[in-house]
C-alpha positions, -999 to 999 in steps of 0.1 A, spaced: 0 0 0 13 34 -8 24 57 20 -1 84 10 -30 60 13 -16 46 46 -17 81 61 -54 85 51 -64 51 64 -46 55 97 -74 77 109 -99 49 100 -78 25 120 -78 47 150 -116 51 147 -119 13 144 -98 8 176 -120 33 195 -151 16 183 -141 -18 196 -126 -4 228 -161 11 235 -175 -24 233 -149 -43 253 -113 -42 264 -90 -48 234 -54 -59 230 -29 -55 202 -29 -90 187 -67 -92 187 -69 -57 171 -44 -68 144 -66 -98 136 -98 -77 136 -83 -52 113 -70 -79 90 -106 -91 86 -114 -57 72 -85 -57 47 -60 -37 68 -25 -53 70 -10 -36 100 23 -46 117 29 -45 154 54 -17 147 25 4 135 -3 -7 157 14 -5 191 26 31 187 -9 39 176 -24 24 208 1 42 229 -7 75 211 -44 70 218 -35 63 254 -12 94 256 -40 115 241 -64 103 269 -87 84 246 -77 49 258 -66 37 292 -41 8 291 -37 -17 319 -14 -47 321 -34 -79 321 -26 -97 353 -34 -131 338 -11 -128 308 24 -114 309 32 -88 283 -4 -83 274 -19 -48 277 -56 -43 277 -71 -10 264 -104 4 274 -120 36 261 -121 66 284 -148 92 287 -128 115 264 -125 86 240 -163 80 240 -168 117 233 -142 117 204 -159 85 190 -193 101 191 -181 132 173 -161 112 148 -192 91 140 -212 123 133 -185 136 110 -180 102 93 -217 101 85 -216 136 70 -185 128 50 -199 95 38 -230 112 25 -209 138 7 -185 113 -8 -212 89 -18 -234 117 -31 -221 113 -66 -200 145 -68 -173 148 -94 -142 128 -88 -107 141 -96 
């Protein structure tokens, strides 16, 4: 995949992570498998910094899983829920505009 497209899709991936973290705690390996089912081929070297960035931004809270060494679980925070809510609204608007049949470049 070209770098330009990867940069665009990285926002979709972050949104996908927040979506699933709102449903249940997620962890990196599961998230990579989930994203793969949707056609995203993402490496640990890309995903884990993304998860840490969402955590640093206050959108996710990471906790070490006491049952499994080296496994970190991520849950959505209140700020993450608000960001997800707003992103969904903007995504709906964008989808309608993009799918509205306007001219393509």
